[in-house]
C-alpha positions as CSV (number, residue, x, y, z in Angstrom):
1,M,172.2,97.3,43.2
2,E,175.0,95.8,45.1
3,S,176.1,92.2,44.9
4,L,174.5,91.3,48.2
5,E,171.1,92.7,47.1
6,I,171.4,90.8,43.8
7,Q,172.0,87.6,45.8
8,R,168.9,88.4,47.9
9,L,166.9,89.0,44.7
10,K,168.0,85.7,43.3
11,K,167.1,83.8,46.5
12,S,163.7,85.5,46.6
13,L,163.2,84.6,43.0
14,Q,164.1,80.9,43.7
15,Y,161.6,80.9,46.6
16,L,158.9,82.3,44.3
17,E,159.7,79.6,41.7
18,S,159.5,76.9,44.3
19,K,156.0,78.1,45.4
20,Q,154.9,78.2,41.8
21,R,156.0,74.6,41.3
22,E,154.2,73.7,44.5
23,L,151.0,75.4,43.2
24,R,151.2,73.4,40.0
25,K,151.5,70.1,41.9
26,Q,148.3,70.9,43.9
27,Q,146.0,71.4,41.1
28,E,143.0,69.8,42.7
29,N,143.5,71.0,46.2
30,D,142.6,74.3,47.7
31,T,145.4,76.6,46.5
32,R,144.2,80.0,47.7
33,S,146.9,80.2,50.4
34,L,149.6,79.4,47.9
35,E,148.3,81.9,45.4
36,S,148.2,84.5,48.1
37,I,151.8,83.8,49.0
38,I,152.9,84.0,45.4
39,N,151.0,87.3,44.8
40,Y,152.6,88.8,47.9
41,L,156.1,87.6,46.9
42,K,155.7,89.2,43.4
43,K,154.6,92.5,44.8
44,D,157.3,92.4,47.4
45,L,160.0,91.7,44.8
46,V,158.9,94.7,42.7
47,H,158.9,97.1,45.6
48,Q,161.8,95.8,47.7
49,F,164.2,95.6,44.7
50,S,162.8,98.6,42.7
51,L,162.3,96.4,39.7
52,M,160.2,99.1,37.9
53,D,163.4,101.1,37.6
54,F,164.9,98.3,35.4
55,D,161.7,97.3,33.6
56,P,158.7,99.7,33.7
57,L,156.5,97.0,32.3
58,I,157.1,94.4,35.0
59,K,154.1,95.6,36.9
60,Q,151.9,94.5,34.0
61,E,153.5,91.0,34.1
62,I,152.7,90.5,37.8
63,K,149.5,88.7,37.0
64,N,151.3,85.9,35.1
65,T,153.8,84.3,37.5
66,D,155.7,82.4,34.8
67,I,156.2,85.5,32.7
68,F,157.0,87.6,35.8
69,I,159.8,85.1,36.8
70,S,161.3,85.1,33.3
71,R,161.3,89.0,33.3
72,V,163.1,89.1,36.7
73,K,165.6,86.6,35.4
74,Y,166.1,88.8,32.3
75,I,166.6,91.8,34.5
76,I,169.2,90.0,36.6
77,E,171.1,88.8,33.5
78,T,171.0,92.1,31.6
79,S,171.4,94.6,34.4
80,F,173.7,92.8,36.8
81,S,175.9,90.5,34.8
82,N,178.9,92.7,35.5
83,V,178.2,92.7,39.3
84,I,177.7,89.0,39.8
């Protein structure tokens, strides 16, 4: 991945984290739309940035957003530390 792609991945991950925080704040409200956005974002990250090439198990972590976020951060740190 090139530096620009890594930056896009980081921005996308930050956006996903913000939506996850927003979801936590709205515990009693109807959160289906937020959950849909979050699910879409996770799937899009996996496909757009070919994350399965870096971590074949990431697809299994897609159900738990917090674990998914930490796995993507780990991928960024371990696979792209020399590019950043």
